[in-house]
N, C-alpha and C positions, 0 to 999 in steps of 0.2 A: 504494500499499500504506500503510495507516494506521499511525502510529507506536505503539509499545506503551504502554499506560496505565502511568503512574507510580504505584508503590505509595504509600499514604498514609503520612506519617511516624509513627513509633511514639512514643508518649508514654513516656519513659524511666521516669518516676516509677511507672508502673503495673507495671513489672517488678521493682521493688524489693520486698524482703521487708517485711512489716508493722512489724517493729521499727525499721527505718530510716525508713519513712514516718512513724511516730509521732514519731520524734526530729525529723523536719523540721517537721511540724505543730506540735509543742511550741515551736518557735522563732518561730512566727507569732502575732501579736497575735490575742487571742480575738475582737476584733470582725470578724475575717475568717473565723472558724470556720463561721458560717452558709453563706457562699459556698462553702467547701471542702465542707461536707456536701452541697451541691447537685450536685456534680460526678458522683458515682456512689454506689451503695449501699455499696461498700467503704469509701469516705472517710467516709460517714455513720456507719458503724460504728465507725471508728477515732476520730473526733471524739467520739463518745459514750462511748468506753472509759474506765473509771475509771483505768486505767494512765496515760492522758495527763495527768491532773491530779494523781494521788496521787504518783506517782513521777517521770515525766519532767520536767514543767515545774518541779517543786520542785528536782529535782536540778540542772537546767540553770540555775536562778535566773532563770527566765522568768515568775514569777508576776507577775500585774498586779493593780492596785487598780481596782475598778469601783464607781461611785457609784449608789446605789439611793435613790429618793425616794418617800415615801408621800404622796399628794395625795388630798383629797376635795373634790368640787365642792359648790356650795351648793344644788344642785337637790333637790327633794323626794325622799325615800327614797334619797339618794345614799349610797354606801358608799366607804371608802377603798380606793384601788387603787395598785399598785406600778408605778413607772417606772424606767427605766434610762437613764443619760446615755450618749449615742452621739455620734460625731463625723459631721459632714455632709460630703458631697463637697467643699464649698467651704472646709473647714477649721474651720467653726463647730461649736457644740455644740447638741444639743437632747434634751429628754427624751421617751422613747418608751414608751407604754404596754406592759407585758408581758401580752399578751392570754391567754397560757397560764396565768396565775395568777388564781385567783378574787379576789373582794373580800375585804378584810381586816376583822377585827372592830373594832367601834368601841371607842374608848378603851383600846386594847391598848398593851403595851410591847413595843419592839423591841430586839433585841441582835444585833450581827454578831459571829460567831466564825468565822474562817477563810472558807470558802466558803459558809457557811451564815448565814442570818438566822433567829433564833428569835423567836416571836411568843407572849407570855404575856398571859392575861387578856382583858379586853374582852367584848363581847357582839355578837351578831347582832340585827338588827332584830326577827327572829321567834323568837329563843332567847336570853333573858337570864339563864338559870340555870346552864348548863354552864360550869365552870371550865376552859376550853379552853386548849391549848398546841399550837403548830404549829411546823414548820420548813420554811424555803425553801431549796432546793438551788439556788444562783445559777448553778452550772455548766450546769445543764439547764433552769432555770426550772420547777421542779416543786415541789409542796409535799406534805408528809406530816404526819399527826398525831403529836404527842408524847404520852407517858403523861399522863393527866389530872392537872391540879394537885390537890395534897392538899386545898386548900380554895378556895372561891370568894372572891375579893378584890373589894371594892366600888371603884368609880372606876378611874382608871388606875394599876396597879401601877408600881413603880420597879425597874429591873434593873441589875445590874453583874456583870461578868465578872472572876473572879480565881482563879488557879491551877487553871484547867480547870473550874471551876464557876460557875454562874450563880445569884447571889443575887437573888431576887425579894422586894422589900419591898411591903407593902401592909396593908390594913385588912380583916379579916373584918366588922367593923361600925365604926361611927363612934368607938368607943373602944378597940378591940382591934387593936394592931399586931403583925403576924407577919412572919416571913422564911422563905420556901420556898427550898431549895437543889436545883439541878438539876445532875447530874453529866453533862457533855457527853461524857466517854469511855464510860461505861456506859449513857448515854441513860435514866437513871433518876433519881427523886426521892429525896432523902434521907429516911429514915424518920421524922425528927422535925422539927418547925417551931419556931423559936426566937422569942422575944418581946423585940425589942431595946428597951432603955430610952433611946431617943433620939427626937428630932424627925425625922420623914421628910420630906425635901425632894427636890430633884432628885438623881439618882444619876449618877455619872461614873466611867468607867474611867480610873485614873490611877496614877502610880507609888506604890509602898510602901502600896498599899491604899487610896489616897484615894477616897472616895466623895462627891464634891462637898462638901457641908459636913460630911460624916461621915468619919472616918479610921478604918481598920481597923489595929489593932495586935496581933499575935498573941502579943506578949510579955506582955501585961496581962491581969488576971483578967477585966476587962471589955473585950471585943474592940472594942466601937464607941464612939468618942468624937466630940465636935464639934470641928471646926476653925473657930474663931471668924472668922479673917480672911476665910474663905470664906462663912461664914454670912450675914454682913451686907452682902455685895456684891449688887447687883441685876442679875440676868442672866436671859436666857431660855434660851440654849444654850451648852454648854461642851464643849471637847474638850481633849486633851492630847497634847503633842509634846515629846520630850526633857525630861521632868520639868517642863514648863511648862504650865499651864492657859491656854486662850485663850478669850475670851468677847467677844461683841458687846454692849456697853452702849448700849441703845437710848435711854436717857434723856439721854445726853451725845453720842451718835453717834461712839463711840470703839471700836476694836478693842483690847481690854485683855489683858494677859499677867500671870499670877500665878506667881511663882517659888516652887516648893515647898520649896526648900532656905533661900531668904533670907525667905520667908514675907512677900512684899510684892507689891503691884500696880504695874504700869507701862502706858504706852500703847505699842502697836506703831506705829513711826514709819513714814512714807513712803506710807500708804494713805489719809490723811484725805480727799483730793479724790475717792477712789473711792466712799467710803461714802454710803449715802442720807442725805438731809438732813432729811426730814420724819418725826418721830417716829411719827406716826399710821400710817405704812405699813410699819414694820419690826418690829412685834411678832412676826409670824410669820416669824422668821429662824432660821437654823440655821448652826453652825460645825462642821466635821467634819474629822478628820486623814485626809489623802489622800496616803499614802506619804510623810510628812514635811512636806508642804505642807498649807496650809489650804484647804478649799473653804468659801466664804461664800455662803449662800443667802438671798435676801431678796425680798420682794414690793414691787412698785412700780405704783401706779395712774396711768395716763396717759389723760385723756379718758374715764374710766369703764371703761377696759380694764385688767385686772389682768395684769401681766408678772411672771414669775418670773426674777430674774437670778441667775446663777451666776458666781463669781469664784474663780479659783485664785491663791493668794498663796504665793510662795516666801519662807521665813524665813531671816534672818541674825542671829546675835548678834555684836555688834561688841565690840572690846576695851574699851570703857567700860561694857560690860554692857548697853547699849541694844539692843532688838530691833527690827529694820527688816524691813518686807515689801516685796516686789517682785511686782507683778501679772503673771502668766504669760498669763492670757487672761480676758476678761469677755464674757459673752454673755447674751442673753435665750434661755432654754431652753425656755420654753412660755408661751402665752398663753391666758387663760381665767378664769372665775369659780370660784375654788377657794381652799382654804386648805392651807398646808403642814403636814403632820402630823409628818413625821420624815425624816431623812436618814441613811444608813449607807453604810459602805464594806466591801465583800467583797473578799477576796484569793484569787486562784486562778490 
C-alpha cells in the first residue's frame, strides 16, 4: 500500500493581508523589488502601488538613494540615455541602461526632486523648436511630459531647486537672459518670467539659496547677487553637503571644499592617491551628494578603452576644521566610447 502524498507546504506570506505584505516589502531594498514582482501578479501589483513609496517607506524611514547617470556614446546620431547604478552579485557596482526610458534631449538640463528627475530644454535631432519639459518617475522608470516651457531657451539651460520650485535660467537669444519658474507641487509654470541682472554660470542647489556663483537673498530688493569666492574658482561639477560645497578641481587634481559660513576653500584630505592623475582624462567628471557621502564619477582611458570610474567617499570634519574623506568603494561601472553628461540622485 502506497504512502499518502504529503501536502505541499503553504507559503505563509500569501495568507497575509495586503497591508501587512506592503509593510514587509517596504523594508526590503528597492534593488530586490523586480525579483519580488516576478513572484506573482499580487506582488507585482503591491510593488507598483503608490502606497508603498508615498506612505510606507517614508514613514518607516526606509527611503534609499539611487544614482542615475546620463551617458551619450560618440556614435553617429547617438542620443543621451539614462543608466542606473546597481550592485552586482559579487558585490561590485555597474551602470545598467534603463531600456524602458527613451533617449533624452540633447543639451537638456536635469534636476532631481525626491523620486523624480525633471528634464528641461534641449532638442531632438528631428525637432529643434519645441521648448520641451519632461519628468522621469524613478520608482517605475516611466516618463511623462510636463507643461511646455513658457519660452524656448537656446543652448543648455541651468536649473536650481529652492522651496518647492525649480528655477530654470537661460537665454531666449544671445543677449536676453530669462528665468522661468516651475512649481513642483502644482506642476505648473509661474505666469511671469523674470530677467536676472546677473552673469549666468553653473547652477547649484545649496544652503541659504546659493546657486553656484549666484546667491539668492529674499531679504534684498535684488534677489540674485554674485558670490565672488565661488565665481573665480575653476570647476566642472559641484554638490553640497552640510553647508559645504564640494568640487573636483581638474587643473590641480584635488577634491576641494568651500565652507559657505567661513567663505573659504580647502582641500579634502585622505583621497589624493585615489584621484585620477592625468588632467586630459578628467574633464567629464561629476561630484554628487549621495545621502551625505560623495559620489565621484570620472572617465579614464586605458589602451584606447574608455572606463567610467565611480567612487563613494564618506566625509568627516575633524576638530581642527579639516575635512577628511574615506573611500567606501571604488569600481569601474561601465566601459565604452561615451561621454558623461550628468549624474543625479533620486530618493524613494
